[in-house]
N, CA and C of each residue as an Amber inpcrd file, in Angstrom:
protein
   435
   0.8040000  -1.1410000   0.0010000  -0.0010000  -0.0120000  -0.0100000
   0.8340000   1.2350000   0.0110000   0.7680000   1.9980000  -0.9950000
   1.5890000   3.1560000  -1.1580000   1.1180000   4.2500000  -0.2600000
   2.0530000   4.9160000   0.3900000   1.6420000   6.1340000   1.2020000
   1.2170000   5.8590000   2.5890000   1.0180000   4.6040000   2.9460000
   0.5650000   4.2520000   4.3060000   1.7270000   3.9160000   5.1590000
   1.6160000   4.1490000   6.4310000   2.6950000   3.7240000   7.3500000
   2.3170000   2.3940000   7.9980000   3.3330000   1.5800000   8.2370000
   3.1140000   0.2870000   8.8050000   4.2020000  -0.0760000   9.8200000
   3.7930000  -0.7540000  10.9000000   4.7170000  -1.1980000  11.8960000
   4.4390000  -2.6630000  12.1180000   5.5250000  -3.4780000  12.1660000
   5.4090000  -4.9010000  12.4500000   6.1580000  -5.1110000  13.7360000
   5.5590000  -5.7760000  14.6910000   6.1590000  -6.0910000  16.0030000
   6.3610000  -7.5830000  16.1190000   7.5970000  -8.0730000  16.1980000
   7.7830000  -9.5150000  16.4460000   7.4330000  -9.8260000  17.8910000
   6.6830000 -10.9210000  18.0290000   6.2050000 -11.3020000  19.3690000
   6.8100000 -12.5830000  19.9060000   7.4920000 -13.2930000  19.0710000
   8.0680000 -14.5690000  19.4550000   7.8020000 -15.6560000  18.4360000
   7.7450000 -16.8850000  18.9120000   7.5140000 -18.0260000  18.0610000
   6.4300000 -18.9210000  18.6390000   5.7660000 -19.5970000  17.7060000
   4.7920000 -20.6520000  18.1070000   5.0760000 -21.8610000  17.1770000
   5.3570000 -22.9870000  17.8090000   5.6930000 -24.1740000  17.0450000
   6.8470000 -23.8930000  16.0900000   7.8390000 -23.1330000  16.5330000
   9.0050000 -22.7510000  15.7480000   8.7260000 -21.8200000  14.5870000
   7.5480000 -21.2260000  14.5450000   7.2460000 -20.2660000  13.5050000
   7.1420000 -18.8220000  14.1110000   7.7260000 -17.8770000  13.4520000
   7.6640000 -16.5320000  14.0150000   6.2800000 -15.9640000  14.0040000
   6.0000000 -15.1870000  15.0630000   4.6840000 -14.5390000  15.1760000
   4.9110000 -13.0560000  15.3000000   4.1530000 -12.2600000  14.5450000
   4.2270000 -10.8560000  14.7000000   2.8730000 -10.2300000  14.4630000
   2.7470000  -9.0280000  14.8630000   1.4810000  -8.3150000  14.6470000
   1.8360000  -7.0260000  13.8690000   1.0320000  -6.7210000  12.8930000
   1.2730000  -5.4870000  12.0730000   0.1510000  -4.4950000  12.2560000
   0.5270000  -3.2360000  12.2420000  -0.4040000  -2.1330000  12.3020000
  -0.2290000  -1.2610000  11.0240000  -1.2980000  -0.8990000  10.4510000
  -1.2630000  -0.0820000   9.2910000  -2.1300000   1.1520000   9.5200000
  -1.6190000   2.3000000   9.1410000  -2.3530000   3.5170000   9.3200000
  -2.3820000   4.3200000   8.0470000  -3.2360000   5.2440000   7.9500000
  -3.3400000   6.0790000   6.7690000  -2.2100000   7.0580000   6.7040000
  -1.9710000   7.5850000   5.5210000  -0.9020000   8.5350000   5.2730000
  -1.0110000   9.7440000   6.2160000   0.0660000  10.0830000   6.8440000
   0.0800000  11.2600000   7.7450000  -0.1970000  10.9000000   9.1990000
  -0.4620000   9.6570000   9.4920000  -0.7470000   9.2590000  10.9030000
   0.4710000   8.5860000  11.5350000   1.6370000   8.8500000  11.0660000
   2.8450000   8.1870000  11.5430000   2.9870000   8.3440000  13.0330000
   2.8450000   9.5880000  13.5830000   3.0110000   9.7870000  14.9810000
   1.9750000   9.0460000  15.8000000   0.7240000   9.0850000  15.3280000
  -0.3530000   8.3570000  16.0200000  -0.0510000   6.8750000  16.0790000
   0.3870000   6.3030000  14.9590000   0.7310000   4.8700000  14.9080000
   1.8390000   4.5400000  15.8620000   2.9060000   5.3250000  15.8290000
   4.0790000   5.0490000  16.7210000   3.6590000   5.2230000  18.1440000
   2.9090000   6.2360000  18.5450000   2.4340000   6.3580000  19.9110000
   1.5870000   5.1750000  20.3450000   0.7200000   4.7020000  19.4340000
  -0.1280000   3.5580000  19.7380000   0.6890000   2.3100000  19.9550000
   1.6660000   2.1020000  19.1170000   2.5250000   0.9530000  19.2580000
   3.3330000   1.0340000  20.5720000   3.8800000   2.1780000  20.8600000
   4.6090000   2.3340000  22.1380000   3.7250000   2.0910000  23.3480000
   2.4720000   2.5300000  23.3110000   1.5450000   2.2820000  24.4010000
   1.1940000   0.8130000  24.5830000   1.1000000   0.1150000  23.4390000
   0.6680000  -1.2990000  23.4870000   1.7980000  -2.3080000  23.5860000
   3.0350000  -1.9310000  23.2960000   4.0640000  -2.8480000  23.1980000
   4.2810000  -3.7140000  24.3680000   4.4260000  -3.1490000  25.5860000
   4.6740000  -3.9310000  26.7620000   3.5490000  -4.9430000  27.0240000
   2.3220000  -4.5190000  26.7820000   1.1720000  -5.4180000  27.0050000
   1.2090000  -6.5870000  26.0120000   1.4850000  -6.2220000  24.7530000
   1.5330000  -7.2560000  23.6950000   2.6880000  -8.2660000  23.9590000
   3.8060000  -7.7880000  24.4020000   4.9190000  -8.6380000  24.7210000
   4.5940000  -9.5050000  25.9120000   3.9350000  -8.9910000  26.9330000
   3.5920000  -9.7710000  28.1240000   2.5710000 -10.8940000  27.7590000
   1.6260000 -10.5190000  26.9290000   0.6510000 -11.5310000  26.5050000
   1.3100000 -12.5740000  25.6140000   2.2310000 -12.1880000  24.8340000
   2.9460000 -13.1900000  23.9730000   3.7480000 -14.1100000  24.8640000
   4.4200000 -13.6070000  25.8890000   5.1910000 -14.4180000  26.8160000
   4.2760000 -15.3770000  27.5860000   3.1250000 -14.8920000  28.0480000
   2.2200000 -15.7510000  28.7230000   1.7870000 -16.9000000  27.8070000
   1.4230000 -16.5610000  26.6200000   0.9240000 -17.5620000  25.6390000
   2.0120000 -18.6170000  25.2930000   3.2080000 -18.1300000  25.1150000
   4.3310000 -19.0450000  24.7120000   4.7720000 -19.8920000  25.8780000
   4.6310000 -19.3800000  27.1120000   5.0930000 -20.1640000  28.2780000
   3.9730000 -20.9790000  28.9530000   2.7860000 -20.8200000  28.5060000
   1.6630000 -21.5570000  29.1590000   1.6550000 -22.9780000  28.6790000
   1.2050000 -23.7730000  29.5770000   1.0450000 -25.2040000  29.3050000
  -0.3700000 -25.3850000  28.8270000  -0.5820000 -26.1520000  27.7790000
  -1.9580000 -26.3820000  27.3310000  -2.8020000 -26.9440000  28.4260000
  -4.0750000 -26.5890000  28.4730000  -4.9810000 -27.1020000  29.4650000
  -5.1680000 -28.5720000  29.2730000  -5.0050000 -29.3430000  30.4510000
  -5.2020000 -30.7580000  30.2810000  -6.7060000 -31.0570000  30.0800000
  -6.9990000 -32.1880000  29.4100000  -8.3800000 -32.5010000  29.3010000
  -8.9140000 -33.1010000  30.5730000 -10.2030000 -33.2720000  30.6030000
 -10.8370000 -33.7420000  31.8560000 -10.4820000 -35.1760000  32.2000000
  -9.8050000 -35.8720000  31.3030000  -9.3820000 -37.2350000  31.6040000
  -7.9840000 -37.2630000  32.2220000  -7.3340000 -36.1060000  32.2960000
  -5.9710000 -36.0210000  32.8100000  -5.9360000 -36.1000000  34.3210000
  -4.8270000 -35.8830000  34.8990000  -4.7080000 -35.9270000  36.3870000
  -5.3940000 -34.7530000  37.0260000  -5.5370000 -33.6330000  36.3260000
  -6.1530000 -32.4910000  36.9340000  -7.0800000 -31.9090000  35.9050000
  -8.3430000 -31.6280000  36.2440000  -9.1980000 -31.1320000  35.1950000
  -8.9410000 -29.6870000  34.9830000  -9.5440000 -29.1250000  33.9040000
  -9.1720000 -27.7630000  33.5020000  -9.5270000 -26.7290000  34.5600000
 -10.6350000 -26.9320000  35.2360000 -10.9850000 -25.9520000  36.2760000
  -9.9740000 -25.8790000  37.4220000  -9.5160000 -27.0660000  37.8140000
  -8.4760000 -27.0640000  38.9040000  -7.1760000 -26.4390000  38.4020000
  -6.8220000 -26.7190000  37.1650000  -5.6420000 -26.1140000  36.5820000
  -5.7030000 -24.5980000  36.6060000  -6.8970000 -24.0670000  36.2410000
  -7.1230000 -22.6340000  36.2220000  -7.0690000 -22.0810000  37.6690000
  -7.6670000 -22.8530000  38.6270000  -7.5980000 -22.4330000  39.9830000
  -6.1260000 -22.2760000  40.4840000  -5.3370000 -23.2590000  40.0680000
  -3.9400000 -23.1880000  40.5020000  -3.2030000 -22.0440000  39.8670000
  -3.5570000 -21.7310000  38.6170000  -2.9820000 -20.5550000  37.9500000
  -3.4020000 -19.2690000  38.6700000  -4.6770000 -19.2710000  39.1110000
  -5.2060000 -18.1510000  39.9220000  -4.4620000 -17.9800000  41.2170000
  -4.2260000 -19.1040000  41.8580000  -3.5200000 -19.1290000  43.1490000
  -2.1040000 -18.5600000  42.9520000  -1.3940000 -18.9400000  41.8620000
  -0.0690000 -18.4330000  41.5730000  -0.0920000 -16.9190000  41.3300000
  -1.0940000 -16.4880000  40.5750000  -1.2350000 -15.0690000  40.3580000
  -1.5460000 -14.3210000  41.6280000  -2.3790000 -14.8900000  42.4960000
  -2.7230000 -14.2540000  43.7720000  -1.4170000 -14.1100000  44.5970000
  -0.6220000 -15.1900000  44.6800000   0.5740000 -15.1260000  45.4660000
   1.5470000 -14.1230000  44.8860000   1.5200000 -13.9030000  43.6120000
   2.3620000 -12.8900000  42.9770000   1.7750000 -11.5230000  43.0150000
   0.7070000 -11.3620000  43.7460000  -0.0090000 -10.0620000  43.9490000
  -0.5420000  -9.5010000  42.6490000  -0.9200000 -10.3860000  41.7520000
  -1.4920000  -9.9780000  40.4280000  -2.9980000 -10.2890000  40.5340000
  -3.6470000  -9.3980000  41.2180000  -5.0730000  -9.5950000  41.5920000
  -5.9820000  -9.7330000  40.3930000  -5.8090000  -8.8890000  39.3900000
  -6.6800000  -8.9370000  38.2080000  -6.5180000 -10.2710000  37.4680000
  -5.2710000 -10.7370000  37.3820000  -5.0410000 -12.0510000  36.7330000
  -5.6830000 -13.1230000  37.5200000  -5.5410000 -13.0440000  38.8500000
  -6.1970000 -14.0620000  39.7000000  -7.6400000 -14.1250000  39.4930000
  -8.3290000 -12.9630000  39.4460000  -9.7320000 -12.8940000  39.2600000
 -10.0970000 -13.5320000  37.8910000  -9.3540000 -13.2630000  36.8520000
  -9.5830000 -13.8450000  35.5570000  -9.4490000 -15.3420000  35.5560000
  -8.4200000 -15.8790000  36.1670000  -8.2650000 -17.3300000  36.2310000
  -9.3590000 -17.9780000  37.0190000  -9.7180000 -17.4130000  38.1730000
 -10.7810000 -17.9920000  38.9750000 -12.1350000 -17.8940000  38.2020000
 -12.3440000 -16.8630000  37.5140000 -13.5950000 -16.6640000  36.7150000
 -13.6210000 -17.7440000  35.6200000 -12.5470000 -18.0310000  34.9890000
 -12.5090000 -19.0540000  33.9200000 -12.8260000 -20.4300000  34.6100000
 -12.2410000 -20.7340000  35.7820000 -12.5050000 -21.9310000  36.4600000
 -14.0110000 -22.0810000  36.7840000 -14.6120000 -20.9440000  37.2230000
 -16.0090000 -20.9140000  37.5660000 -16.8430000 -21.1570000  36.2940000
 -16.4750000 -20.6780000  35.1800000 -17.2150000 -20.9720000  33.9190000
 -17.2020000 -22.4350000  33.6290000 -16.0980000 -23.1170000  33.9350000
 -16.0480000 -24.5780000  33.6210000 -16.8160000 -25.3370000  34.7280000
 -16.6310000 -24.9320000  36.0060000 -17.2510000 -25.6510000  37.1040000
 -17.7730000 -24.6520000  38.0800000 -19.0340000 -24.2550000  37.9520000
 -19.6300000 -23.2600000  38.7560000 -20.1790000 -23.7640000  40.0940000
 -19.8250000 -25.0360000  40.4190000 -20.3560000 -25.6720000  41.6560000
 -19.2850000 -25.8190000  42.7420000 -18.1080000 -25.3130000  42.4750000
 -17.0230000 -25.4460000  43.4630000 -16.9160000 -24.1790000  44.2970000
 -17.2450000 -24.3130000  45.5380000 -17.2600000 -23.0840000  46.4410000
 -15.8660000 -22.4860000  46.6100000 -14.8250000 -23.3010000  46.4860000
 -13.4890000 -22.7910000  46.6730000 -13.1500000 -21.7370000  45.6040000
 -13.6030000 -21.9500000  44.3930000 -13.2720000 -21.0000000  43.2610000
 -13.8960000 -19.6590000  43.6510000 -15.0870000 -19.6580000  44.1620000
 -15.7470000 -18.3860000  44.5120000 -15.0440000 -17.7170000  45.7690000
 -14.6200000 -18.5040000  46.6810000 -13.8730000 -17.9400000  47.8320000
 -12.5710000 -17.3570000  47.3950000 -11.8650000 -18.0330000  46.5420000
 -10.5700000 -17.5190000  46.0730000 -10.7480000 -16.2500000  45.2760000
 -11.8010000 -16.2070000  44.4340000 -12.0340000 -14.9740000  43.6420000
 -12.4730000 -13.8910000  44.5840000 -13.2190000 -14.1890000  45.6290000
 -13.5920000 -13.1590000  46.5810000 -12.4130000 -12.5420000  47.2650000
 -11.4230000 -13.3660000  47.5900000 -10.1650000 -12.8650000  48.2050000
  -9.4730000 -11.9080000  47.3070000  -9.4120000 -12.2630000  46.0060000
  -8.7410000 -11.3960000  44.9950000  -9.5690000 -10.0630000  44.8130000
 -10.8890000 -10.2090000  44.8330000 -11.7110000  -9.0060000  44.6990000
 -11.4760000  -8.1190000  45.9260000 -11.3180000  -8.6430000  47.1150000
 -11.0200000  -7.8470000  48.2870000  -9.7600000  -7.0850000  48.1270000
  -8.7310000  -7.7060000  47.6390000  -7.4610000  -7.0300000  47.4040000
  -7.5950000  -5.8790000  46.4020000  -8.5410000  -5.9980000  45.4950000
  -8.7270000  -4.9260000  44.4570000  -9.7000000  -3.9420000  44.9630000
 -10.2590000  -4.0910000  46.1970000 -11.2350000  -3.1290000  46.7470000
 -12.6100000  -3.3200000  46.1270000 -12.8710000  -4.3820000  45.5020000
 -14.2590000  -4.6510000  44.9220000 -15.1000000  -5.3800000  45.9110000
 -15.5540000  -4.6860000  46.9270000 -16.2300000  -5.3100000  48.0440000
 -17.5720000  -5.9630000  47.6830000 -18.3470000  -5.3110000  46.7720000
 -19.6140000  -5.8710000  46.4040000 -19.4490000  -7.2490000  45.6740000
 -18.4840000  -7.2830000  44.7560000 -18.2590000  -8.5280000  44.0640000
 -17.7420000  -9.6220000  44.9840000 -16.8650000  -9.2330000  45.9760000
 -16.3940000 -10.1780000  46.9910000 -17.5290000 -10.7470000  47.7570000
 -18.3740000  -9.8540000  48.2010000 -19.5550000 -10.3210000  49.0050000
 -20.4290000 -11.2350000  48.2290000 -20.6550000 -10.9370000  46.9510000
 -21.4730000 -11.8230000  46.0780000 -20.8740000 -13.1930000  45.9730000
 -19.5170000 -13.2070000  45.7920000 -18.8400000 -14.5030000  45.6330000
 -18.9350000 -15.2950000  46.9210000 -18.7670000 -14.5820000  48.0440000
 -18.8070000 -15.2850000  49.3440000 -20.2180000 -15.8780000  49.5670000
 -21.2410000 -15.1110000  49.1990000 -22.6020000 -15.5810000  49.3700000
 -22.8220000 -16.8290000  48.4560000 -22.3050000 -16.7810000  47.2670000
 -22.4580000 -17.9280000  46.3200000 -21.7330000 -19.1430000  46.9150000
 -20.5530000 -18.8930000  47.4580000 -19.7670000 -20.0100000  48.0150000
 -20.5090000 -20.6440000  49.1820000 -21.1080000 -19.8490000  50.0260000
 -21.8390000 -20.3550000  51.1770000 -23.1090000 -21.1610000  50.7230000
 -23.7180000 -20.6650000  49.6350000 -24.9020000 -21.3640000  49.1050000
 -24.5310000 -22.7080000  48.5260000 -23.3310000 -22.8470000  48.0120000
 -22.9070000 -24.0590000  47.4500000 -22.3820000 -25.0340000  48.4770000
 -21.7710000 -24.5410000  49.5220000 -21.1670000 -25.3900000  50.5630000
 -21.3310000 -24.7390000  51.9320000 -22.1690000 -25.2910000  52.7330000
 -22.4890000 -24.7050000  54.0060000 -21.2570000 -24.7080000  54.9410000
 -20.2590000 -25.6310000  54.6670000 -19.0270000 -25.6240000  55.4790000
 -18.2090000 -24.3780000  55.2800000 -18.4990000 -23.6190000  54.2600000
 -17.7320000 -22.4120000  53.9740000 -18.0230000 -21.3320000  55.0630000
 -19.1100000 -21.4530000  55.7580000 -19.5070000 -20.4680000  56.7890000
 -18.3290000 -20.2470000  57.7660000 -17.5920000 -21.2590000  58.1120000
 -16.4840000 -21.0840000  59.0510000 -15.1770000 -20.7000000  58.3490000
 -15.1840000 -20.6800000  57.0590000 -14.0140000 -20.3800000  56.2230000
 -13.6930000 -18.8690000  56.2500000 -12.5120000 -18.5400000  55.9460000
 -12.0490000 -17.1470000  55.8880000 -12.9570000 -16.3590000  54.9390000
 -13.4640000 -16.9800000  53.8920000 -14.3110000 -16.2550000  52.9140000
 -15.4700000 -15.5330000  53.6910000 -16.1030000 -16.2340000  54.5400000
 -17.2520000 -15.6440000  55.2610000 -16.7760000 -14.5160000  56.1260000
 -15.6720000 -14.6490000  56.8250000 -15.1430000 -13.5920000  57.7080000
 -14.7660000 -12.3730000  56.8650000 -14.0560000 -12.5680000  55.7570000
 -13.6640000 -11.4690000  54.9230000 -14.7830000 -10.6730000  54.3280000
 -15.9640000 -11.3690000  54.1460000 -17.0270000 -10.6750000  53.4460000
 -17.7850000  -9.7650000  54.4030000 -17.5930000  -9.8960000  55.7370000
 -18.2480000  -9.0040000  56.6610000 -17.5310000  -7.6520000  56.6640000
 -18.2610000  -6.6510000  56.2020000 -17.6030000  -5.3070000  56.0700000
 -17.6150000  -4.5690000  57.3420000
């Protein structure tokens, strides 16, 4: 395309094949394109690293089902003080298995760290409704504002 500006960002490899992302902008938008790329670069690189370093989800016939695997990823993110990532992993685990009270308790703890008290309380209530033993769990105590 003549007269357009383009930027290609190498992100790594997948199955030994290079992966990149390209941005194209109209003529005269060079500064806008470069500013956009600079704003997005760290995030794109982080996501590429996560994707390239992640282990494929095991199927439900493996030693650990997908929801437990996601819970463990959430636990690791929580320990690393990456609250948003932890919430995302726990949410994915809940999508797969919405009957496990522990997933809701764990997500509630991450929500508390983010200051999302209403969401934390909702998750605690859901956990209690799924498993009455949760009443004595930290989840119930943390939800009391």
